[in-house]
Short mmCIF file of the C-alpha atoms (twelve columns), coordinates in Angstrom:
data_MODEL
# 
_entry.id   MODEL 
# 
loop_
_atom_site.group_PDB 
_atom_site.id 
_atom_site.type_symbol 
_atom_site.label_atom_id 
_atom_site.label_alt_id 
_atom_site.label_comp_id 
_atom_site.label_asym_id 
_atom_site.label_seq_id 
_atom_site.Cartn_x 
_atom_site.Cartn_y 
_atom_site.Cartn_z 
_atom_site.pdbx_PDB_model_num 
ATOM 1   C CA . UNK A 1   111.931 130.217 107.576 1 
ATOM 2   C CA . UNK A 2   112.775 133.800 106.663 1 
ATOM 3   C CA . UNK A 3   111.433 135.108 109.954 1 
ATOM 4   C CA . UNK A 4   113.526 132.588 111.931 1 
ATOM 5   C CA . UNK A 5   116.645 133.588 109.991 1 
ATOM 6   C CA . UNK A 6   115.839 137.272 110.519 1 
ATOM 7   C CA . UNK A 7   115.344 136.753 114.251 1 
ATOM 8   C CA . UNK A 8   118.613 134.841 114.631 1 
ATOM 9   C CA . UNK A 9   120.485 137.469 112.605 1 
ATOM 10  C CA . UNK A 10  119.024 140.333 114.646 1 
ATOM 11  C CA . UNK A 11  119.900 138.564 117.895 1 
ATOM 12  C CA . UNK A 12  123.478 137.907 116.729 1 
ATOM 13  C CA . UNK A 13  123.988 141.498 115.626 1 
ATOM 14  C CA . UNK A 14  122.577 143.004 118.816 1 
ATOM 15  C CA . UNK A 15  124.695 140.709 120.982 1 
ATOM 16  C CA . UNK A 16  127.822 141.584 118.993 1 
ATOM 17  C CA . UNK A 17  127.095 145.306 119.213 1 
ATOM 18  C CA . UNK A 18  126.554 145.103 122.986 1 
ATOM 19  C CA . UNK A 19  129.801 143.133 123.414 1 
ATOM 20  C CA . UNK A 20  131.762 145.606 121.268 1 
ATOM 21  C CA . UNK A 21  130.516 148.558 123.312 1 
ATOM 22  C CA . UNK A 22  131.425 146.849 126.588 1 
ATOM 23  C CA . UNK A 23  134.909 145.753 125.465 1 
ATOM 24  C CA . UNK A 24  137.821 148.016 126.411 1 
ATOM 25  C CA . UNK A 25  140.959 147.740 124.297 1 
ATOM 26  C CA . UNK A 26  144.062 146.880 126.298 1 
ATOM 27  C CA . UNK A 27  147.456 145.838 124.946 1 
ATOM 28  C CA . UNK A 28  148.518 143.981 128.059 1 
ATOM 29  C CA . UNK A 29  147.405 143.631 131.626 1 
ATOM 30  C CA . UNK A 30  149.633 145.589 133.966 1 
ATOM 31  C CA . UNK A 31  151.061 143.517 136.760 1 
ATOM 32  C CA . UNK A 32  152.741 145.222 139.734 1 
ATOM 33  C CA . UNK A 33  155.237 142.356 139.922 1 
ATOM 34  C CA . UNK A 34  156.795 143.434 136.612 1 
ATOM 35  C CA . UNK A 35  157.626 146.836 138.105 1 
ATOM 36  C CA . UNK A 36  159.696 145.249 140.895 1 
ATOM 37  C CA . UNK A 37  163.367 144.342 140.475 1 
ATOM 38  C CA . UNK A 38  164.474 140.720 140.480 1 
ATOM 39  C CA . UNK A 39  166.362 139.329 143.484 1 
ATOM 40  C CA . UNK A 40  169.656 140.410 141.889 1 
ATOM 41  C CA . UNK A 41  168.339 143.966 141.298 1 
ATOM 42  C CA . UNK A 42  167.788 143.625 137.540 1 
ATOM 43  C CA . UNK A 43  164.685 145.277 136.102 1 
ATOM 44  C CA . UNK A 44  164.742 143.148 132.929 1 
ATOM 45  C CA . UNK A 45  166.376 140.004 131.602 1 
ATOM 46  C CA . UNK A 46  168.951 140.301 128.828 1 
ATOM 47  C CA . UNK A 47  167.101 138.993 125.762 1 
ATOM 48  C CA . UNK A 48  168.891 137.516 122.759 1 
ATOM 49  C CA . UNK A 49  168.099 137.419 119.017 1 
ATOM 50  C CA . UNK A 50  165.932 140.543 118.939 1 
ATOM 51  C CA . UNK A 51  167.645 141.952 115.894 1 
ATOM 52  C CA . UNK A 52  170.897 143.637 115.015 1 
ATOM 53  C CA . UNK A 53  169.752 147.239 115.234 1 
ATOM 54  C CA . UNK A 54  172.025 149.412 117.367 1 
ATOM 55  C CA . UNK A 55  171.036 152.738 118.884 1 
ATOM 56  C CA . UNK A 56  174.258 154.311 120.206 1 
ATOM 57  C CA . UNK A 57  173.774 156.556 123.234 1 
ATOM 58  C CA . UNK A 58  176.032 158.439 125.617 1 
ATOM 59  C CA . UNK A 59  176.859 156.002 128.409 1 
ATOM 60  C CA . UNK A 60  179.919 154.738 130.214 1 
ATOM 61  C CA . UNK A 61  178.337 151.279 130.637 1 
ATOM 62  C CA . UNK A 62  178.525 148.715 127.843 1 
ATOM 63  C CA . UNK A 63  175.746 146.759 129.598 1 
ATOM 64  C CA . UNK A 64  173.500 149.839 129.712 1 
ATOM 65  C CA . UNK A 65  174.082 150.282 125.961 1 
ATOM 66  C CA . UNK A 66  172.966 146.667 125.384 1 
ATOM 67  C CA . UNK A 67  169.754 147.314 127.313 1 
ATOM 68  C CA . UNK A 68  169.083 150.533 125.357 1 
ATOM 69  C CA . UNK A 69  169.547 148.558 122.113 1 
ATOM 70  C CA . UNK A 70  167.227 145.868 123.492 1 
ATOM 71  C CA . UNK A 71  164.668 148.496 124.465 1 
ATOM 72  C CA . UNK A 72  164.715 150.050 121.011 1 
ATOM 73  C CA . UNK A 73  164.358 146.679 119.260 1 
ATOM 74  C CA . UNK A 74  161.420 145.823 121.513 1 
ATOM 75  C CA . UNK A 75  159.892 149.258 120.870 1 
ATOM 76  C CA . UNK A 76  160.151 148.729 117.115 1 
ATOM 77  C CA . UNK A 77  158.414 145.375 117.649 1 
ATOM 78  C CA . UNK A 78  155.607 147.107 119.611 1 
ATOM 79  C CA . UNK A 79  156.442 145.303 122.861 1 
ATOM 80  C CA . UNK A 80  156.318 148.514 124.862 1 
ATOM 81  C CA . UNK A 81  155.969 146.881 128.278 1 
ATOM 82  C CA . UNK A 82  159.144 144.829 127.916 1 
ATOM 83  C CA . UNK A 83  160.932 147.742 126.227 1 
ATOM 84  C CA . UNK A 84  160.155 149.895 129.270 1 
ATOM 85  C CA . UNK A 85  161.744 147.289 131.520 1 
ATOM 86  C CA . UNK A 86  164.859 147.186 129.310 1 
ATOM 87  C CA . UNK A 87  165.191 150.981 129.461 1 
ATOM 88  C CA . UNK A 88  164.677 150.861 133.248 1 
ATOM 89  C CA . UNK A 89  167.532 148.365 133.515 1 
ATOM 90  C CA . UNK A 90  169.727 150.657 131.396 1 
ATOM 91  C CA . UNK A 91  168.902 153.510 133.794 1 
ATOM 92  C CA . UNK A 92  169.747 151.301 136.778 1 
ATOM 93  C CA . UNK A 93  173.108 150.411 135.227 1 
ATOM 94  C CA . UNK A 94  173.883 154.028 134.257 1 
ATOM 95  C CA . UNK A 95  171.793 156.598 136.154 1 
ATOM 96  C CA . UNK A 96  173.456 159.383 134.068 1 
ATOM 97  C CA . UNK A 97  172.198 157.963 130.730 1 
ATOM 98  C CA . UNK A 98  169.553 160.450 129.570 1 
ATOM 99  C CA . UNK A 99  168.326 158.134 126.830 1 
ATOM 100 C CA . UNK A 100 167.477 155.375 129.317 1 
ATOM 101 C CA . UNK A 101 164.919 157.735 130.879 1 
ATOM 102 C CA . UNK A 102 163.825 159.004 127.456 1 
ATOM 103 C CA . UNK A 103 163.160 155.420 126.346 1 
ATOM 104 C CA . UNK A 104 160.991 154.720 129.381 1 
ATOM 105 C CA . UNK A 105 158.928 157.841 128.633 1 
ATOM 106 C CA . UNK A 106 158.772 157.020 124.925 1 
ATOM 107 C CA . UNK A 107 157.141 153.634 125.448 1 
ATOM 108 C CA . UNK A 108 154.577 155.056 127.876 1 
ATOM 109 C CA . UNK A 109 153.466 157.621 125.307 1 
ATOM 110 C CA . UNK A 110 150.957 157.330 122.492 1 
ATOM 111 C CA . UNK A 111 151.774 155.144 119.513 1 
ATOM 112 C CA . UNK A 112 150.106 153.985 116.322 1 
ATOM 113 C CA . UNK A 113 148.225 151.223 118.173 1 
ATOM 114 C CA . UNK A 114 147.052 153.013 121.297 1 
ATOM 115 C CA . UNK A 115 146.720 156.419 122.917 1 
ATOM 116 C CA . UNK A 116 148.630 157.212 126.072 1 
ATOM 117 C CA . UNK A 117 147.060 155.829 129.223 1 
ATOM 118 C CA . UNK A 118 146.066 158.801 131.406 1 
ATOM 119 C CA . UNK A 119 147.464 156.970 134.441 1 
ATOM 120 C CA . UNK A 120 150.926 156.883 132.766 1 
ATOM 121 C CA . UNK A 121 151.108 160.579 131.945 1 
ATOM 122 C CA . UNK A 122 152.606 161.758 135.251 1 
ATOM 123 C CA . UNK A 123 155.197 158.967 135.178 1 
ATOM 124 C CA . UNK A 124 156.152 159.794 131.577 1 
ATOM 125 C CA . UNK A 125 156.451 163.478 132.459 1 
ATOM 126 C CA . UNK A 126 158.770 162.680 135.380 1 
ATOM 127 C CA . UNK A 127 160.908 160.452 133.145 1 
ATOM 128 C CA . UNK A 128 161.186 163.115 130.433 1 
ATOM 129 C CA . UNK A 129 162.163 165.680 133.051 1 
ATOM 130 C CA . UNK A 130 164.862 163.301 134.307 1 
ATOM 131 C CA . UNK A 131 166.156 162.868 130.740 1 
ATOM 132 C CA . UNK A 132 166.217 166.633 130.219 1 
ATOM 133 C CA . UNK A 133 168.038 167.111 133.539 1 
ATOM 134 C CA . UNK A 134 170.772 164.785 132.250 1 
ATOM 135 C CA . UNK A 135 171.061 166.286 128.781 1 
ATOM 136 C CA . UNK A 136 174.241 168.269 129.546 1 
ATOM 137 C CA . UNK A 137 176.150 165.004 129.113 1 
ATOM 138 C CA . UNK A 138 174.153 163.918 126.068 1 
ATOM 139 C CA . UNK A 139 174.848 164.281 122.349 1 
ATOM 140 C CA . UNK A 140 172.986 166.751 120.138 1 
ATOM 141 C CA . UNK A 141 170.856 163.888 118.723 1 
ATOM 142 C CA . UNK A 142 169.946 162.802 122.228 1 
ATOM 143 C CA . UNK A 143 169.013 166.348 123.277 1 
ATOM 144 C CA . UNK A 144 166.778 166.597 120.200 1 
ATOM 145 C CA . UNK A 145 165.138 163.280 121.100 1 
ATOM 146 C CA . UNK A 146 164.385 164.355 124.669 1 
ATOM 147 C CA . UNK A 147 162.991 167.689 123.466 1 
ATOM 148 C CA . UNK A 148 160.788 165.924 120.923 1 
ATOM 149 C CA . UNK A 149 159.460 163.460 123.493 1 
ATOM 150 C CA . UNK A 150 158.692 166.365 125.813 1 
ATOM 151 C CA . UNK A 151 156.312 167.901 123.280 1 
ATOM 152 C CA . UNK A 152 154.373 164.760 122.291 1 
ATOM 153 C CA . UNK A 153 150.656 165.430 122.542 1 
ATOM 154 C CA . UNK A 154 148.650 163.370 124.985 1 
ATOM 155 C CA . UNK A 155 145.199 163.629 126.475 1 
ATOM 156 C CA . UNK A 156 144.889 164.445 130.130 1 
ATOM 157 C CA . UNK A 157 145.809 167.175 132.565 1 
ATOM 158 C CA . UNK A 158 149.174 168.102 131.044 1 
ATOM 159 C CA . UNK A 159 147.796 168.691 127.528 1 
ATOM 160 C CA . UNK A 160 146.723 172.287 128.148 1 
ATOM 161 C CA . UNK A 161 150.100 173.090 129.708 1 
ATOM 162 C CA . UNK A 162 151.964 171.776 126.670 1 
ATOM 163 C CA . UNK A 163 149.649 173.524 124.243 1 
ATOM 164 C CA . UNK A 164 150.353 176.819 125.975 1 
ATOM 165 C CA . UNK A 165 154.111 176.359 126.086 1 
ATOM 166 C CA . UNK A 166 155.651 173.061 124.940 1 
ATOM 167 C CA . UNK A 167 159.170 174.358 125.524 1 
ATOM 168 C CA . UNK A 168 158.550 174.823 129.234 1 
ATOM 169 C CA . UNK A 169 156.724 171.556 129.843 1 
ATOM 170 C CA . UNK A 170 159.869 169.703 130.927 1 
ATOM 171 C CA . UNK A 171 161.780 172.656 132.303 1 
ATOM 172 C CA . UNK A 172 159.694 173.708 135.297 1 
# 
């Protein structure tokens, strides 16, 4: 009886170990359809009841502000994919809103649950550069946020550039 139990246990453990080594962690499956605007041009729906947190930013569009607030609430709830779409909609509504681009870069970056996807690094870099390019119309808090996002460490080809000179990473 002991040998049967030992055999079953060994088989279960080896199968579990093989499965764990083959499994790749992924928060969500990327779908190209979610990157495309809706028929009316919107990048994200306006979601309700996400919380009352407000994140005031420099924008001339009240709708863009609502999407930035939505993006931040979704970010705090670790729904980075939907937060990115909310920030993209804010950028569509106000292309001069630096924080809409900052938010898109923020949610592509590393977080407590996952490292940055190497495939997202170039996109995040472009978004941070766009935010920095718009910072002349931004508040001091917003300029600090874009500068901080620009120096976030990530693996991949840009890491050595940032290590050498984080201040110039976004300003090339």
